[in-house]
C-alpha positions, 0 to 999 in steps of 0.5 A, a space after each residue: 497226499 503226494 509229492 508234486 513234481 514238474 520233473 516229467 516222465 519224458 524229462 526223467 528218461 532223458 536225464 537218465 541218458 539213454 533208454 537202451 542203457 536202462 534196458 541193460 540194468 536189472 530191474 531189481 537195481 532200478 526199482 525202489 519203494 517210496 512212502 508217498 506217491 510222486 504225482 504225475 499228470 499230463 492234464 491241464 489244471 482246468 477242473 475239480 470234482 466235488 464228491 459231495 454234489 457229484 459235479 465237475 467244476 470247470 475253470 472258465 466254463 459251466 459246472 456239469 454233473 459227472 456221468 460215466 458214459 459206456 458205449 461202443 460194441 455193447 447191447 446197452 449204452 449207459 450213462 451212470 451218475 456218481 451216485 449210480 457208481 457209489 450204489 454198485 456192489 463195493 470192493 476193497 483191496 490193498 495193493 502196491 503201485 508200480 511206476 514205470 520210472 522205477 518207484 513203487 508205493 506199498 499197501 495202498 488202500 483202494 475202494 470201488 467196484 469191479 469191472 464185471 459190474 460194467 459188463 453186466 449192465 452194458 453187455 458187450 457184443 461178441 468181438 468187443 475184446 478191448 475197453 478203451 478208457 478216456 479221461 476228463 479234461 485236456 492234456 498239455 501236449 497233444 501227441 498225434 493230435 490226441 488231446 485227452 488221456 486214454 488207455 486200452 485194456 483187454 476186457 478179459 484182463 479187467 475181468 480176471 480175478 488174478 489181475 485184481 483190477 478195480 474201478 476206484 472211487 475211494 482211497 482209504 475211507 475217503 473219496 478219491 482225491 484229485 491228484 489220484 484221479 477223482 472221480 474215477 480211476 482204474 487200478 491195475 496192480 500188475 500193470 505199470 502206473 501209466 496204464 492206471 488211468 485217472 479221471 475216467 468219464 468214458 469207456 468204449 468197448 471195441 474190437 481193437 485197442 487204441 494206443 494210449 497217450 504215453 504210447 503216442 507221445 513216445 513209443 518206448 511206452 508199450 501198449 501192454 505194460 506188465 510190472 516186471 515179476 521181480 518188482 512184485 512184492 506180494 499178491 493183492 489182498 482181495 475183499 
């Protein structure tokens, strides 16, 4: 499944010394492929999702059915159950994953649905240029008071076939495991890993982006984080 590590991303950057030094090293020298994911999460370990029942099981409070809320600048607000998501037209892809720390994992098999399925049903209003994604649970730290993980993406990027974004429910032929973001994760192969938000329970359409959790925690993480071209090994295979 992956290698758990308490060697957090901020500590990782501090251990390297100086971000300015990193900027001076060609990314091809920093980048490397690994066989398994290093698990990186800032959420407290307070819940698990059960794909058999579609229920979020919380530690210390009542279980609840999972629902994906879609709101903001839309003609139709929605609440979609896990079964509703499973019933959407399915897409599968094999794509590489690239972490900001320099490691990548090749040929990951993901299954889910395209963001256009959300757009078709919610019908965003004119000017709703961004989608803000929110994660279940609370984070261990709260930068600028932000207590849950969030990330923003341009709607046009989420819909662009060349960007190959996928709303992910499966890894391989099985439901997405907890460490990889169950019940729902965004996979954006051409954005660095911290933009690939896990545990999604809410999508808000908005005129402006919101700074993501890591951007709030440390401004060295930009709001737009494309994978450097020289780290891209191959194009994603779409089905």
